[in-house]
C-alpha positions in Angstrom: 31.5 -21.8 -47.9 29.3 -19.7 -50.3 30.8 -17.0 -52.1 30.0 -13.2 -51.2 30.3 -10.1 -53.2 32.0 -7.2 -51.7 29.7 -4.7 -49.8 31.4 -1.9 -52.0 29.9 -3.2 -55.3 26.7 -1.9 -56.7 24.6 -5.2 -56.3 22.3 -4.0 -59.2 25.2 -4.2 -61.6 27.2 -7.0 -60.1 25.9 -9.9 -58.0 26.3 -13.8 -57.4 23.6 -16.4 -58.1 23.8 -19.8 -56.7 23.7 -22.8 -59.2 20.7 -24.1 -57.4 19.0 -20.9 -58.2 19.3 -21.0 -62.0 16.0 -21.8 -63.8 17.4 -22.6 -67.3 18.2 -19.2 -68.2 21.5 -17.3 -68.1 20.5 -13.7 -68.8 21.7 -11.7 -65.8 18.7 -9.4 -65.6 16.6 -12.5 -64.8 18.4 -13.0 -61.4 18.6 -9.4 -60.5 18.4 -8.8 -56.8 15.6 -6.3 -57.3 13.3 -9.1 -58.2 14.7 -11.6 -55.7 14.8 -9.6 -52.6 11.0 -9.4 -52.5 10.8 -13.1 -52.3 13.0 -13.2 -49.1 9.9 -11.8 -47.4 8.6 -14.3 -44.5 5.4 -12.5 -44.4 4.4 -13.3 -48.0 3.4 -16.8 -49.2 4.9 -16.8 -52.6 3.8 -19.4 -55.1 4.3 -19.8 -58.8 1.1 -18.5 -60.8 0.5 -22.1 -62.0 -0.5 -23.0 -58.3 -3.5 -20.9 -58.5 -4.4 -21.4 -62.2 -7.2 -23.4 -63.6 -6.9 -22.8 -67.1 -4.5 -21.3 -69.5 -5.4 -20.9 -73.2 -3.4 -19.8 -76.2 -5.7 -18.5 -78.9 -5.2 -19.3 -82.6 -3.5 -16.9 -85.0 -5.6 -15.0 -87.6 -4.3 -13.4 -90.9 -5.2 -9.7 -91.0 -8.0 -10.2 -93.3 -10.5 -7.6 -91.6 -13.9 -7.3 -92.6 -16.6 -4.5 -91.9 -18.7 -7.0 -90.0 -18.1 -10.1 -88.1 -16.5 -11.0 -84.6 -14.6 -8.3 -83.1 -11.1 -9.0 -82.5 -9.5 -8.2 -79.2 -5.9 -7.1 -79.9 -3.2 -6.0 -77.6 -4.2 -2.4 -77.6 -7.5 -3.2 -76.3 -6.2 -4.7 -73.1 -5.6 -1.9 -70.5 -5.0 -1.8 -66.5 -8.4 -0.3 -66.3 -10.2 -3.2 -68.2 -11.0 -4.2 -71.6 -11.7 -1.2 -74.1 -13.2 -2.2 -77.2 -13.5 1.3 -78.7 -9.6 1.4 -79.7 -9.6 1.0 -83.5 -11.9 -1.8 -83.6 -11.3 -4.6 -86.3 -13.5 -7.6 -87.4 -13.1 -11.0 -88.5 -15.3 -12.9 -90.8 -17.3 -15.4 -88.8 -16.9 -18.5 -91.0 -12.9 -17.8 -90.8 -13.4 -17.5 -86.8 -15.5 -20.5 -86.4 -13.3 -22.7 -88.7 -10.5 -22.4 -86.0 -10.3 -23.2 -82.1 -11.5 -19.8 -81.4 -11.7 -18.5 -78.0 -14.7 -16.4 -76.8 -13.9 -14.6 -73.6 -16.3 -14.8 -70.8 -16.9 -12.8 -67.5 -14.0 -13.3 -65.1 -11.6 -14.4 -67.8 -8.1 -12.9 -67.3 -6.3 -11.5 -70.5 -2.6 -11.1 -70.6 -0.9 -9.4 -73.5 1.9 -11.9 -74.5 3.6 -9.8 -77.5 4.2 -6.2 -78.4 5.1 -3.1 -76.7 2.8 -3.7 -73.9 3.4 -7.3 -73.5 2.5 -8.1 -69.8 -0.6 -5.8 -69.6 -3.4 -7.5 -67.9 -7.2 -6.9 -67.8 -10.0 -8.8 -66.6 -13.5 -9.3 -68.6 -16.1 -7.7 -66.3 -19.0 -7.4 -69.0 -20.6 -9.9 -71.3 -19.0 -9.8 -74.5 -21.0 -10.7 -77.8 -19.4 -11.6 -81.1 -15.8 -10.9 -79.8 -13.0 -13.2 -79.7 -9.1 -12.9 -78.9 -6.1 -13.3 -81.2 -2.7 -14.9 -80.8 -1.0 -11.7 -79.2 -3.2 -12.3 -75.9 -3.2 -15.2 -73.5 -6.4 -16.2 -71.7 -6.1 -17.3 -68.0 -8.6 -18.6 -65.2 -7.7 -18.9 -61.5 -9.2 -20.9 -58.8 -11.5 -19.8 -56.1 -8.8 -18.8 -53.7 -8.0 -15.8 -56.0 -10.1 -12.9 -57.3 -9.5 -12.5 -61.1 -9.5 -8.6 -60.5 -6.8 -9.1 -57.8 -4.7 -10.8 -60.6 -5.1 -7.7 -62.6 -4.2 -5.3 -59.5 -1.2 -7.3 -58.7 0.4 -7.1 -62.1 -0.5 -3.4 -62.3 1.8 -2.7 -59.1 5.6 -2.6 -59.4 6.0 -5.6 -57.4 3.9 -7.7 -59.9 5.1 -6.1 -63.0 8.7 -6.5 -61.9 8.0 -10.3 -61.5 6.2 -10.5 -64.8 9.0 -8.4 -66.6 11.6 -11.2 -65.6 9.8 -13.5 -68.0 9.1 -11.1 -70.8 11.8 -11.6 -73.4 13.1 -9.3 -76.4 14.0 -5.6 -76.3 12.1 -4.3 -79.2 9.8 -7.3 -79.9 8.8 -8.3 -76.4 7.3 -11.7 -75.9 5.8 -13.5 -72.9 5.0 -17.3 -73.7 2.4 -19.3 -71.6 5.3 -21.8 -70.2 7.0 -18.7 -68.7 3.7 -17.1 -67.4 3.2 -20.2 -65.2 6.5 -19.7 -63.3 5.9 -16.0 -62.3 5.9 -15.5 -58.7 2.4 -14.6 -57.1 1.3 -13.7 -53.5 -1.2 -16.1 -52.0 -3.1 -13.9 -49.5 -6.3 -13.7 -47.9 -9.5 -13.1 -50.2 -10.6 -10.2 -48.0 -7.2 -8.7 -48.1 -7.4 -9.3 -51.9 -10.7 -7.4 -51.9 -9.3 -4.5 -50.1 -6.5 -4.1 -52.7 -8.9 -4.1 -55.6 -11.1 -1.6 -53.8 -8.1 0.8 -53.1 -6.9 0.6 -57.0 -10.5 0.9 -58.5 -11.2 3.9 -56.1 -7.9 5.6 -57.4 -8.7 4.9 -61.0 -12.0 6.3 -60.6 -10.6 9.7 -58.8 -7.9 9.8 -61.7 -10.6 9.7 -64.3 -12.7 12.4 -62.6 -9.9 14.6 -62.7 -8.9 13.9 -66.2 -12.5 14.7 -67.3 -12.3 18.1 -65.2 -8.9 18.8 -66.9 -10.2 17.9 -70.4 -13.5 20.2 -69.9 -11.2 23.1 -68.8 -8.8 22.6 -72.1 -12.0 22.3 -73.9 -13.6 25.7 -72.7 -10.4 27.7 -73.9 -11.8 28.0 -77.4 -15.0 29.4 -76.2 -13.1 31.8 -73.9 -11.1 33.0 -76.9 -14.0 33.4 -79.3 -15.7 35.6 -76.6 -12.7 37.6 -75.9 -12.2 38.3 -79.7 -15.7 39.2 -80.2 -15.8 36.4 -83.1 -19.1 34.5 -83.9 -18.5 31.2 -85.8 -21.2 30.5 -88.6 -23.7 27.8 -87.8 -23.0 24.7 -89.9 -25.6 23.6 -92.2 -25.3 20.7 -94.8 -28.5 21.0 -96.7 -28.4 21.0 -100.4 -28.9 24.8 -100.6 -26.1 25.3 -98.3 -23.8 23.0 -100.4 -24.2 25.3 -103.3 -23.0 29.0 -102.9 -21.5 31.9 -105.1 -18.2 33.4 -104.5 -16.9 36.7 -105.7 -13.6 36.6 -107.7 -12.0 39.1 -105.3 -12.6 36.6 -102.5 -10.5 33.7 -104.2 -7.1 33.1 -102.4 -5.3 31.4 -105.4 -7.1 27.9 -104.8 -10.3 26.7 -106.3 -11.1 23.9 -103.7 -14.8 24.6 -102.8 -14.4 23.2 -99.3 -12.0 26.0 -98.3 -14.5 28.6 -99.0 -17.5 26.4 -97.7 -16.1 25.1 -94.5 -13.2 27.3 -93.8 -13.4 29.4 -90.7 -12.4 33.0 -90.8 -11.7 34.6 -87.5 -13.3 38.1 -88.0 -13.8 40.1 -84.9 -16.7 42.6 -84.6 -14.6 44.8 -82.1 -11.0 44.6 -82.6 -8.9 45.2 -86.0 -8.5 42.5 -88.4 -5.3 42.2 -90.2 -3.5 39.7 -92.4 -1.1 37.6 -90.4 1.8 38.3 -93.2 1.4 42.1 -92.3 2.3 41.6 -88.6 4.4 38.4 -88.6 7.3 37.1 -90.5 6.3 33.5 -91.8 9.4 31.2 -92.0 11.9 34.1 -91.6 15.3 33.7 -93.0 17.0 30.7 -91.2 20.6 31.8 -90.6 23.1 32.4 -87.8 24.9 34.9 -89.5 28.1 36.1 -87.7 27.8 33.4 -85.1 30.7 31.0 -85.0 29.8 27.5 -86.2 31.0 25.8 -83.0 28.3 27.6 -80.9 26.0 25.4 -78.9 22.4 25.7 -79.7 19.2 24.0 -78.9 17.6 21.1 -80.7 13.8 20.5 -80.6 12.3 17.4 -82.5 8.6 17.3 -83.0 8.1 14.7 -80.4 9.3 16.8 -77.4 6.1 19.1 -78.0 3.3 18.3 -75.7 0.2 18.8 -77.8 -2.3 19.2 -75.0 -0.5 22.0 -73.1 1.2 23.1 -76.2 4.7 23.6 -74.8 8.2 22.0 -75.1 8.9 19.3 -72.4 12.4 18.5 -73.1 15.2 20.2 -75.0 18.1 18.7 -76.5 21.3 20.3 -77.8 23.6 20.6 -80.8 25.8 23.1 -82.5 25.4 25.5 -85.5 27.8 23.3 -87.5 25.5 20.3 -87.2 22.3 22.3 -87.9 22.3 22.0 -91.5 18.9 20.5 -93.0 16.9 21.4 -89.8 14.5 24.3 -89.4 16.3 27.3 -87.7 14.8 29.6 -85.3 15.5 31.9 -82.4 14.3 32.8 -78.8 10.6 33.8 -78.9 9.7 32.3 -82.2 6.5 30.2 -82.5 6.9 26.8 -83.9 3.8 25.2 -85.4 3.6 21.8 -86.9 2.5 21.7 -90.5 2.4 17.9 -91.4 -0.5 15.4 -90.4 -1.5 14.4 -87.8 0.9 16.6 -85.6 -0.8 19.7 -86.9 -4.4 18.5 -85.9 -3.2 17.2 -82.5 -2.1 20.8 -81.7 1.9 20.5 -81.7 3.0 23.9 -81.3 5.1 25.9 -78.8 6.9 29.1 -78.3 10.7 28.6 -78.3 12.0 29.8 -74.8 15.1 29.5 -72.9 17.3 28.5 -76.0 20.8 27.8 -75.7 22.4 31.0 -76.7 19.0 32.2 -77.8 19.2 29.8 -80.9 17.8 26.6 -82.0 17.0 24.1 -84.8 14.5 21.3 -85.3 12.2 19.5 -87.2 11.6 20.5 -90.9 7.9 20.1 -90.2 7.7 23.2 -88.3 6.3 26.5 -89.6 8.3 29.3 -87.9 6.3 32.6 -87.0 7.8 35.6 -85.6 6.4 39.1 -85.0 7.4 41.9 -87.4 7.1 44.5 -84.7 5.6 45.5 -81.2 2.1 45.3 -82.3 2.0 41.5 -81.9 2.6 39.4 -78.8 3.8 36.0 -79.7 2.1 34.2 -76.8 -1.2 35.6 -78.2 -0.4 34.4 -81.6 0.2 31.1 -80.2 -3.0 30.4 -78.4 -4.9 31.4 -81.4 -3.0 28.9 -83.6 -3.8 26.3 -81.3 -7.5 26.7 -81.3 -9.4 23.7 -82.9 -11.5 25.7 -85.4 -8.1 27.1 -86.6 -6.5 23.8 -87.0 -9.7 22.3 -88.8 -9.4 25.0 -91.2 -5.9 24.4 -91.7 -6.6 20.8 -92.8 -8.4 22.2 -95.7 -5.2 23.5 -97.0 -3.4 20.1 -96.7 -1.4 19.2 -100.0 0.7 16.0 -100.5 0.3 12.2 -100.6 -1.8 10.5 -98.1 -0.2 10.1 -94.7 2.4 12.9 -95.6 -0.1 15.7 -96.1 1.2 19.2 -95.2 -0.5 22.5 -94.6 0.2 24.9 -97.6 1.9 28.2 -96.5 -0.9 30.0 -98.5 -3.2 29.2 -95.3 -0.8 31.5 -93.2 -0.3 34.0 -95.7 -4.0 34.8 -96.1 -5.0 34.0 -92.5 -7.1 37.0 -90.8 -5.9 37.7 -87.3 -8.0 39.8 -84.8 -5.6 42.2 -83.2 -6.7 43.8 -79.9 -4.2 46.1 -78.2 -1.0 44.5 -77.1 -2.0 44.6 -73.3 -5.3 42.9 -74.2 -3.3 40.1 -76.3 -1.1 39.5 -73.2 -4.1 39.4 -70.9 -5.8 36.8 -73.2 -2.6 34.7 -73.4 -2.0 34.9 -69.8 -5.5 33.5 -68.8 -5.2 30.6 -71.3 -1.8 29.8 -69.8 -3.4 29.7 -66.3 -6.4 27.6 -67.5 -3.9 25.0 -69.0 -1.8 25.1 -65.7 -5.1 24.2 -63.7 -5.9 21.2 -66.0 -2.1 20.1 -65.7 -2.6 20.2 -61.8 -5.7 18.1 -62.1 -3.9 15.5 -64.2 -1.0 15.5 -62.0 -3.3 15.0 -58.9 -4.9 12.1 -60.6 -1.5 10.4 -61.4 -0.3 11.1 -57.9 -3.4 9.5 -56.3 -2.9 6.3 -58.5 0.9 6.1 -57.7 -0.1 6.3 -53.9 -2.6 3.7 -54.2 -0.1 1.3 -55.9 2.3 1.9 -52.9 -0.5 1.2 -50.5 -1.5 -2.1 -52.3 2.3 -3.1 -52.4 2.6 -2.5 -48.6 -0.4 -4.4 -48.0 0.8 -7.4 -50.2 4.2 -7.3 -48.5 2.5 -7.6 -45.1 
């Protein structure tokens, strides 16, 4: 009589496996009922992937001796659910190096599966002819027989059902790995070719709709700077790079304590022809005193590391907690302060946010933040925030970088000398509110695209499961 677990036990945490079901592995996650209960469906003809596979190739491993020209190497980051993307950090191998090995040159309808790295298990189909392109050891190449559409393989492993079956055979927590032997044993649904075409069409249409909404969102976000320049009555100078424009004179009174020519040639100053122009240091504290004087050290406060700030929408997406006692060594701030990244590449990417809804109105976070705080009622912090998220401002801030490569930071002199157009406060709030609305519209578009894709995945899963 077979053993049975109590119905009161969470089957995802404790379950029984028959000896006959063991596949040479003893890791419990491999036999999780989440994977197996799908295989119980009598409506699906489950087969092992090797039953529909005609060819499985393992490319050679190349040393990282990249050159300027040669054969482009497809790496794991080039293999995406939407297809092969060769624009992502292209690298090249010398042709004589590639031709001296058993190199693999992918053809149309070849299926590429990432076998190692953080995105192990990602699958894409070669849909266009690739010239002078080869693949490396972190990718497997697969061909299937005529009963299976290559694109359906990509779609299946994009769904939760397919990904879960594939993940059973991915080993390692940090260094994920999928070998060719294990891949052959992954379960695959053998369904009618017309049904496969329907599944592919559903996912491709969803990806197209998501892409459309992403483009609309990016266009909306990209129009924010133009809106701000118009509202501020600021006209940016035209960029010229002729010899006569690379030579210029500067009055001594215009020097800002630095002698880097690029600061004065390429730096943008937001000078309004309508509103008052003031130095930022006259209306805002730059890195105000960071103390919690008079507050008990056991007081809970918020903790905001750099990674929780969304760079596209310039907001805090998650907030941790700590205490004043544990805040030593971190940047200190309070409710309503503006946090602005000073290190590369966070600054260029737009990591900044107004600290809101802090625990007890206090917080600490990354040492790579500048903290800005209004000195008086003349300045609305939300307005200052949208100004410092402008691309032209961030591009100018790059000219003030100091430090070693990879660890460069914006000098505080950039902030101290920064010219700020200062409309009346009600106008500042109006401008900031409009920018917020534009960002929210862009966020809705992106969320719509994600929802469409998720619904399409569920629809395909229902089709697969009959």
